[in-house]
PyMOL Python script that loads the backbone (N, CA, C, O; Angstrom):
from pymol import cmd

cmd.read_pdbstr("""\
ATOM      1  N   MET A   1     118.560 -50.296  -0.350  1.00  0.00           N
ATOM      2  CA  MET A   1     119.208 -51.601  -0.313  1.00  0.00           C
ATOM      3  C   MET A   1     118.370 -52.569   0.530  1.00  0.00           C
ATOM      4  O   MET A   1     117.619 -52.173   1.422  1.00  0.00           O
ATOM      5  N   MET A   2     118.532 -53.824   0.211  1.00  0.00           N
ATOM      6  CA  MET A   2     117.810 -54.849   0.954  1.00  0.00           C
ATOM      7  C   MET A   2     118.657 -55.306   2.138  1.00  0.00           C
ATOM      8  O   MET A   2     119.865 -55.512   2.017  1.00  0.00           O
ATOM      9  N   ASP A   3     118.011 -55.455   3.260  1.00  0.00           N
ATOM     10  CA  ASP A   3     118.736 -55.983   4.411  1.00  0.00           C
ATOM     11  C   ASP A   3     118.610 -57.509   4.430  1.00  0.00           C
ATOM     12  O   ASP A   3     118.028 -58.095   3.517  1.00  0.00           O
ATOM     13  N   ARG A   4     119.138 -58.133   5.439  1.00  0.00           N
ATOM     14  CA  ARG A   4     119.156 -59.595   5.500  1.00  0.00           C
ATOM     15  C   ARG A   4     117.752 -60.182   5.512  1.00  0.00           C
ATOM     16  O   ARG A   4     117.499 -61.204   4.873  1.00  0.00           O
ATOM     17  N   PHE A   5     116.855 -59.553   6.221  1.00  0.00           N
ATOM     18  CA  PHE A   5     115.480 -60.059   6.299  1.00  0.00           C
ATOM     19  C   PHE A   5     114.821 -60.045   4.920  1.00  0.00           C
ATOM     20  O   PHE A   5     114.157 -61.011   4.544  1.00  0.00           O
ATOM     21  N   ASP A   6     114.999 -58.955   4.161  1.00  0.00           N
ATOM     22  CA  ASP A   6     114.420 -58.870   2.823  1.00  0.00           C
ATOM     23  C   ASP A   6     115.011 -59.934   1.900  1.00  0.00           C
ATOM     24  O   ASP A   6     114.287 -60.549   1.117  1.00  0.00           O
ATOM     25  N   MET A   7     116.306 -60.148   1.989  1.00  0.00           N
ATOM     26  CA  MET A   7     116.948 -61.171   1.157  1.00  0.00           C
ATOM     27  C   MET A   7     116.448 -62.560   1.534  1.00  0.00           C
ATOM     28  O   MET A   7     116.222 -63.403   0.666  1.00  0.00           O
ATOM     29  N   LEU A   8     116.278 -62.791   2.820  1.00  0.00           N
ATOM     30  CA  LEU A   8     115.763 -64.077   3.283  1.00  0.00           C
ATOM     31  C   LEU A   8     114.335 -64.294   2.786  1.00  0.00           C
ATOM     32  O   LEU A   8     113.988 -65.392   2.350  1.00  0.00           O
ATOM     33  N   MET A   9     113.522 -63.266   2.851  1.00  0.00           N
ATOM     34  CA  MET A   9     112.138 -63.374   2.373  1.00  0.00           C
ATOM     35  C   MET A   9     112.098 -63.634   0.870  1.00  0.00           C
ATOM     36  O   MET A   9     111.279 -64.427   0.407  1.00  0.00           O
ATOM     37  N   CYS A  10     112.961 -62.986   0.110  1.00  0.00           N
ATOM     38  CA  CYS A  10     113.030 -63.232  -1.336  1.00  0.00           C
ATOM     39  C   CYS A  10     113.472 -64.662  -1.621  1.00  0.00           C
ATOM     40  O   CYS A  10     112.940 -65.309  -2.524  1.00  0.00           O
ATOM     41  N   ALA A  11     114.430 -65.152  -0.865  1.00  0.00           N
ATOM     42  CA  ALA A  11     114.901 -66.523  -1.052  1.00  0.00           C
ATOM     43  C   ALA A  11     113.797 -67.525  -0.726  1.00  0.00           C
ATOM     44  O   ALA A  11     113.612 -68.498  -1.457  1.00  0.00           O
ATOM     45  N   VAL A  12     113.066 -67.302   0.355  1.00  0.00           N
ATOM     46  CA  VAL A  12     111.973 -68.198   0.735  1.00  0.00           C
ATOM     47  C   VAL A  12     110.867 -68.152  -0.314  1.00  0.00           C
ATOM     48  O   VAL A  12     110.331 -69.193  -0.694  1.00  0.00           O
ATOM     49  N   ALA A  13     110.523 -66.959  -0.782  1.00  0.00           N
ATOM     50  CA  ALA A  13     109.483 -66.831  -1.807  1.00  0.00           C
ATOM     51  C   ALA A  13     109.914 -67.528  -3.094  1.00  0.00           C
ATOM     52  O   ALA A  13     109.101 -68.192  -3.737  1.00  0.00           O
ATOM     53  N   GLY A  14     111.168 -67.385  -3.473  1.00  0.00           N
ATOM     54  CA  GLY A  14     111.682 -68.065  -4.663  1.00  0.00           C
ATOM     55  C   GLY A  14     111.640 -69.570  -4.510  1.00  0.00           C
ATOM     56  O   GLY A  14     111.271 -70.282  -5.444  1.00  0.00           O
ATOM     57  N   TYR A  15     112.013 -70.056  -3.345  1.00  0.00           N
ATOM     58  CA  TYR A  15     111.982 -71.493  -3.082  1.00  0.00           C
ATOM     59  C   TYR A  15     110.558 -72.035  -3.179  1.00  0.00           C
ATOM     60  O   TYR A  15     110.321 -73.062  -3.815  1.00  0.00           O
ATOM     61  N   VAL A  16     109.625 -71.350  -2.554  1.00  0.00           N
ATOM     62  CA  VAL A  16     108.224 -71.781  -2.592  1.00  0.00           C
ATOM     63  C   VAL A  16     107.708 -71.770  -4.027  1.00  0.00           C
ATOM     64  O   VAL A  16     106.995 -72.684  -4.439  1.00  0.00           O
ATOM     65  N   ALA A  17     108.067 -70.738  -4.790  1.00  0.00           N
ATOM     66  CA  ALA A  17     107.616 -70.647  -6.181  1.00  0.00           C
ATOM     67  C   ALA A  17     108.170 -71.799  -7.009  1.00  0.00           C
ATOM     68  O   ALA A  17     107.436 -72.408  -7.787  1.00  0.00           O
ATOM     69  N   VAL A  18     109.439 -72.101  -6.853  1.00  0.00           N
ATOM     70  CA  VAL A  18     110.056 -73.182  -7.625  1.00  0.00           C
ATOM     71  C   VAL A  18     109.463 -74.530  -7.235  1.00  0.00           C
ATOM     72  O   VAL A  18     109.155 -75.341  -8.108  1.00  0.00           O
ATOM     73  N   VAL A  19     109.300 -74.781  -5.951  1.00  0.00           N
ATOM     74  CA  VAL A  19     108.738 -76.060  -5.501  1.00  0.00           C
ATOM     75  C   VAL A  19     107.310 -76.221  -6.013  1.00  0.00           C
ATOM     76  O   VAL A  19     106.928 -77.307  -6.449  1.00  0.00           O
ATOM     77  N   THR A  20     106.527 -75.162  -5.964  1.00  0.00           N
ATOM     78  CA  THR A  20     105.151 -75.218  -6.457  1.00  0.00           C
ATOM     79  C   THR A  20     105.121 -75.495  -7.950  1.00  0.00           C
ATOM     80  O   THR A  20     104.334 -76.320  -8.414  1.00  0.00           O
ATOM     81  N   LEU A  21     105.967 -74.815  -8.702  1.00  0.00           N
ATOM     82  CA  LEU A  21     106.018 -75.028 -10.150  1.00  0.00           C
ATOM     83  C   LEU A  21     106.431 -76.456 -10.487  1.00  0.00           C
ATOM     84  O   LEU A  21     105.862 -77.069 -11.390  1.00  0.00           O
ATOM     85  N   VAL A  22     107.401 -76.980  -9.781  1.00  0.00           N
ATOM     86  CA  VAL A  22     107.845 -78.353 -10.032  1.00  0.00           C
ATOM     87  C   VAL A  22     106.724 -79.339  -9.738  1.00  0.00           C
ATOM     88  O   VAL A  22     106.522 -80.288 -10.496  1.00  0.00           O
ATOM     89  N   ARG A  23     105.999 -79.130  -8.659  1.00  0.00           N
ATOM     90  CA  ARG A  23     104.877 -80.029  -8.342  1.00  0.00           C
ATOM     91  C   ARG A  23     103.794 -79.963  -9.413  1.00  0.00           C
ATOM     92  O   ARG A  23     103.238 -80.992  -9.796  1.00  0.00           O
ATOM     93  N   LEU A  24     103.495 -78.772  -9.895  1.00  0.00           N
ATOM     94  CA  LEU A  24     102.509 -78.636 -10.968  1.00  0.00           C
ATOM     95  C   LEU A  24     102.977 -79.334 -12.238  1.00  0.00           C
ATOM     96  O   LEU A  24     102.189 -79.993 -12.917  1.00  0.00           O
ATOM     97  N   MET A  25     104.254 -79.188 -12.556  1.00  0.00           N
ATOM     98  CA  MET A  25     104.793 -79.823 -13.756  1.00  0.00           C
ATOM     99  C   MET A  25     104.768 -81.340 -13.640  1.00  0.00           C
ATOM    100  O   MET A  25     104.484 -82.027 -14.622  1.00  0.00           O
ATOM    101  N   ILE A  26     105.056 -81.873 -12.467  1.00  0.00           N
ATOM    102  CA  ILE A  26     105.020 -83.323 -12.262  1.00  0.00           C
ATOM    103  C   ILE A  26     103.596 -83.843 -12.410  1.00  0.00           C
ATOM    104  O   ILE A  26     103.374 -84.884 -13.027  1.00  0.00           O
ATOM    105  N   THR A  27     102.640 -83.126 -11.851  1.00  0.00           N
ATOM    106  CA  THR A  27     101.237 -83.525 -11.977  1.00  0.00           C
ATOM    107  C   THR A  27     100.804 -83.521 -13.435  1.00  0.00           C
ATOM    108  O   THR A  27     100.146 -84.455 -13.894  1.00  0.00           O
ATOM    109  N   ARG A  28     101.169 -82.478 -14.158  1.00  0.00           N
ATOM    110  CA  ARG A  28     100.800 -82.388 -15.576  1.00  0.00           C
ATOM    111  C   ARG A  28     101.475 -83.492 -16.381  1.00  0.00           C
ATOM    112  O   ARG A  28     100.857 -84.079 -17.269  1.00  0.00           O
ATOM    113  N   ARG A  29     102.742 -83.778 -16.074  1.00  0.00           N
ATOM    114  CA  ARG A  29     103.451 -84.850 -16.769  1.00  0.00           C
ATOM    115  C   ARG A  29     102.740 -86.178 -16.568  1.00  0.00           C
ATOM    116  O   ARG A  29     102.576 -86.945 -17.517  1.00  0.00           O
ATOM    117  N   ASP A  30     102.317 -86.456 -15.336  1.00  0.00           N
ATOM    118  CA  ASP A  30     101.618 -87.702 -15.052  1.00  0.00           C
ATOM    119  C   ASP A  30     100.299 -87.780 -15.816  1.00  0.00           C
ATOM    120  O   ASP A  30      99.921 -88.849 -16.296  1.00  0.00           O
ATOM    121  N   GLU A  31      99.598 -86.651 -15.931  1.00  0.00           N
ATOM    122  CA  GLU A  31      98.352 -86.625 -16.695  1.00  0.00           C
ATOM    123  C   GLU A  31      98.612 -86.913 -18.168  1.00  0.00           C
ATOM    124  O   GLU A  31      97.885 -87.693 -18.784  1.00  0.00           O
ATOM    125  N   VAL A  32      99.634 -86.295 -18.733  1.00  0.00           N
ATOM    126  CA  VAL A  32      99.948 -86.487 -20.152  1.00  0.00           C
ATOM    127  C   VAL A  32     100.396 -87.921 -20.410  1.00  0.00           C
ATOM    128  O   VAL A  32      99.989 -88.525 -21.403  1.00  0.00           O
ATOM    129  N   VAL A  33     101.223 -88.467 -19.535  1.00  0.00           N
ATOM    130  CA  VAL A  33     101.684 -89.846 -19.699  1.00  0.00           C
ATOM    131  C   VAL A  33     100.499 -90.807 -19.625  1.00  0.00           C
ATOM    132  O   VAL A  33     100.417 -91.746 -20.416  1.00  0.00           O
ATOM    133  N   GLY A  34      99.599 -90.588 -18.701  1.00  0.00           N
ATOM    134  CA  GLY A  34      98.413 -91.433 -18.606  1.00  0.00           C
ATOM    135  C   GLY A  34      97.542 -91.344 -19.841  1.00  0.00           C
ATOM    136  O   GLY A  34      97.039 -92.358 -20.325  1.00  0.00           O
ATOM    137  N   TYR A  35      97.362 -90.135 -20.355  1.00  0.00           N
ATOM    138  CA  TYR A  35      96.564 -89.953 -21.565  1.00  0.00           C
ATOM    139  C   TYR A  35      97.216 -90.661 -22.748  1.00  0.00           C
ATOM    140  O   TYR A  35      96.544 -91.369 -23.499  1.00  0.00           O
ATOM    141  N   LEU A  36      98.525 -90.470 -22.914  1.00  0.00           N
ATOM    142  CA  LEU A  36      99.215 -91.094 -24.040  1.00  0.00           C
ATOM    143  C   LEU A  36      99.213 -92.610 -23.922  1.00  0.00           C
ATOM    144  O   LEU A  36      99.069 -93.310 -24.924  1.00  0.00           O
ATOM    145  N   ARG A  37      99.373 -93.121 -22.709  1.00  0.00           N
ATOM    146  CA  ARG A  37      99.348 -94.571 -22.513  1.00  0.00           C
ATOM    147  C   ARG A  37      97.976 -95.134 -22.890  1.00  0.00           C
ATOM    148  O   ARG A  37      97.886 -96.185 -23.524  1.00  0.00           O
ATOM    149  N   THR A  38      96.917 -94.436 -22.502  1.00  0.00           N
ATOM    150  CA  THR A  38      95.563 -94.868 -22.848  1.00  0.00           C
ATOM    151  C   THR A  38      95.356 -94.842 -24.361  1.00  0.00           C
ATOM    152  O   THR A  38      94.778 -95.768 -24.930  1.00  0.00           O
ATOM    153  N   GLU A  39      95.828 -93.782 -25.004  1.00  0.00           N
ATOM    154  CA  GLU A  39      95.682 -93.679 -26.457  1.00  0.00           C
ATOM    155  C   GLU A  39      96.457 -94.784 -27.172  1.00  0.00           C
ATOM    156  O   GLU A  39      95.956 -95.364 -28.136  1.00  0.00           O
ATOM    157  N   LEU A  40      97.664 -95.079 -26.712  1.00  0.00           N
ATOM    158  CA  LEU A  40      98.443 -96.149 -27.334  1.00  0.00           C
ATOM    159  C   LEU A  40      97.766 -97.501 -27.163  1.00  0.00           C
ATOM    160  O   LEU A  40      97.743 -98.306 -28.094  1.00  0.00           O
ATOM    161  N   GLU A  41      97.217 -97.755 -25.988  1.00  0.00           N
ATOM    162  CA  GLU A  41      96.499 -99.011 -25.766  1.00  0.00           C
ATOM    163  C   GLU A  41      95.272 -99.094 -26.668  1.00  0.00           C
ATOM    164  O   GLU A  41      94.972-100.154 -27.217  1.00  0.00           O
ATOM    165  N   ARG A  42      94.562 -97.974 -26.821  1.00  0.00           N
ATOM    166  CA  ARG A  42      93.381 -97.957 -27.683  1.00  0.00           C
ATOM    167  C   ARG A  42      93.768 -98.216 -29.135  1.00  0.00           C
ATOM    168  O   ARG A  42      93.101 -98.979 -29.833  1.00  0.00           O
ATOM    169  N   GLN A  43      94.841 -97.585 -29.584  1.00  0.00           N
ATOM    170  CA  GLN A  43      95.290 -97.779 -30.960  1.00  0.00           C
ATOM    171  C   GLN A  43      95.772 -99.209 -31.189  1.00  0.00           C
ATOM    172  O   GLN A  43      95.520 -99.789 -32.246  1.00  0.00           O
ATOM    173  N   ALA A  44      96.463 -99.779 -30.201  1.00  0.00           N
ATOM    174  CA  ALA A  44      96.926-101.156 -30.330  1.00  0.00           C
ATOM    175  C   ALA A  44      95.742-102.117 -30.397  1.00  0.00           C
ATOM    176  O   ALA A  44      95.761-103.072 -31.173  1.00  0.00           O
ATOM    177  N   ALA A  45      94.723-101.868 -29.594  1.00  0.00           N
ATOM    178  CA  ALA A  45      93.532-102.717 -29.624  1.00  0.00           C
ATOM    179  C   ALA A  45      92.809-102.579 -30.960  1.00  0.00           C
ATOM    180  O   ALA A  45      92.320-103.567 -31.508  1.00  0.00           O
ATOM    181  N   ALA A  46      92.742-101.364 -31.481  1.00  0.00           N
ATOM    182  CA  ALA A  46      92.090-101.151 -32.774  1.00  0.00           C
ATOM    183  C   ALA A  46      92.873-101.833 -33.889  1.00  0.00           C
ATOM    184  O   ALA A  46      92.278-102.412 -34.798  1.00  0.00           O
ATOM    185  N   ALA A  47      94.194-101.770 -33.829  1.00  0.00           N
ATOM    186  CA  ALA A  47      95.021-102.422 -34.845  1.00  0.00           C
ATOM    187  C   ALA A  47      94.869-103.936 -34.768  1.00  0.00           C
ATOM    188  O   ALA A  47      94.797-104.605 -35.800  1.00  0.00           O
ATOM    189  N   ALA A  48      94.819-104.481 -33.561  1.00  0.00           N
ATOM    190  CA  ALA A  48      94.636-105.922 -33.399  1.00  0.00           C
ATOM    191  C   ALA A  48      93.267-106.350 -33.913  1.00  0.00           C
ATOM    192  O   ALA A  48      93.142-107.396 -34.550  1.00  0.00           O
ATOM    193  N   ALA A  49      92.254-105.557 -33.644  1.00  0.00           N
ATOM    194  CA  ALA A  49      90.910-105.884 -34.128  1.00  0.00           C
ATOM    195  C   ALA A  49      90.858-105.806 -35.646  1.00  0.00           C
ATOM    196  O   ALA A  49      90.221-106.641 -36.287  1.00  0.00           O
ATOM    197  N   ALA A  50      91.517-104.821 -36.223  1.00  0.00           N
ATOM    198  CA  ALA A  50      91.534-104.691 -37.681  1.00  0.00           C
ATOM    199  C   ALA A  50      92.282-105.860 -38.308  1.00  0.00           C
ATOM    200  O   ALA A  50      91.864-106.381 -39.342  1.00  0.00           O
ATOM    201  N   GLU A  51      93.382-106.276 -37.689  1.00  0.00           N
ATOM    202  CA  GLU A  51      94.138-107.411 -38.214  1.00  0.00           C
ATOM    203  C   GLU A  51      93.317-108.690 -38.111  1.00  0.00           C
ATOM    204  O   GLU A  51      93.336-109.516 -39.024  1.00  0.00           O
ATOM    205  N   GLU A  52      92.599-108.858 -37.010  1.00  0.00           N
ATOM    206  CA  GLU A  52      91.747-110.034 -36.839  1.00  0.00           C
ATOM    207  C   GLU A  52      90.629-110.030 -37.880  1.00  0.00           C
ATOM    208  O   GLU A  52      90.283-111.072 -38.435  1.00  0.00           O
ATOM    209  N   HIS A  53      90.080-108.868 -38.133  1.00  0.00           N
ATOM    210  CA  HIS A  53      89.024-108.745 -39.138  1.00  0.00           C
ATOM    211  C   HIS A  53      89.569-109.080 -40.527  1.00  0.00           C
ATOM    212  O   HIS A  53      88.893-109.740 -41.316  1.00  0.00           O
ATOM    213  N   ASP A  54      90.783-108.630 -40.827  1.00  0.00           N
ATOM    214  CA  ASP A  54      91.400-108.941 -42.119  1.00  0.00           C
ATOM    215  C   ASP A  54      91.662-110.434 -42.252  1.00  0.00           C
ATOM    216  O   ASP A  54      91.468-111.003 -43.326  1.00  0.00           O
ATOM    217  N   ASP A  55      92.103-111.077 -41.167  1.00  0.00           N
ATOM    218  CA  ASP A  55      92.352-112.517 -41.196  1.00  0.00           C
ATOM    219  C   ASP A  55      91.055-113.281 -41.437  1.00  0.00           C
ATOM    220  O   ASP A  55      91.046-114.257 -42.187  1.00  0.00           O
ATOM    221  N   GLU A  56      89.959-112.852 -40.813  1.00  0.00           N
ATOM    222  CA  GLU A  56      88.668-113.512 -41.009  1.00  0.00           C
ATOM    223  C   GLU A  56      88.191-113.337 -42.447  1.00  0.00           C
ATOM    224  O   GLU A  56      87.627-114.261 -43.033  1.00  0.00           O
ATOM    225  N   ARG A  57      88.416-112.157 -43.013  1.00  0.00           N
ATOM    226  CA  ARG A  57      87.979-111.891 -44.378  1.00  0.00           C
ATOM    227  C   ARG A  57      88.799-112.720 -45.366  1.00  0.00           C
ATOM    228  O   ARG A  57      88.258-113.216 -46.353  1.00  0.00           O
ATOM    229  N   ASP A  58      90.099-112.873 -45.108  1.00  0.00           N
ATOM    230  CA  ASP A  58      90.950-113.664 -45.994  1.00  0.00           C
ATOM    231  C   ASP A  58      90.591-115.143 -45.931  1.00  0.00           C
ATOM    232  O   ASP A  58      90.706-115.847 -46.934  1.00  0.00           O
ATOM    233  N   ALA A  59      90.160-115.622 -44.773  1.00  0.00           N
ATOM    234  CA  ALA A  59      89.815-117.030 -44.606  1.00  0.00           C
ATOM    235  C   ALA A  59      88.484-117.360 -45.275  1.00  0.00           C
ATOM    236  O   ALA A  59      88.238-118.510 -45.638  1.00  0.00           O
ATOM    237  N   ALA A  60      87.642-116.371 -45.437  1.00  0.00           N
ATOM    238  CA  ALA A  60      86.309-116.639 -45.995  1.00  0.00           C
ATOM    239  C   ALA A  60      86.296-116.728 -47.481  1.00  0.00           C
ATOM    240  O   ALA A  60      85.242-116.949 -48.078  1.00  0.00           O
TER     241      ALA A  60
END
""", "prot")
cmd.dss("prot")
cmd.show_as("cartoon", "prot")
cmd.util.cbc("prot")
cmd.orient("prot")
């Protein structure tokens, strides 16, 4: 059987593991959000450039 010290150590280890995992997940989320935001901005710029090119071609 586990005594109080063993239970306390398991609780502390579990807490540290959960906090570490949450921090890693937050960091990864921020990386993914930044990547997606960059991709959306790039796609929006490409769409605007394509629309501008189409407008120039129609005017000519």
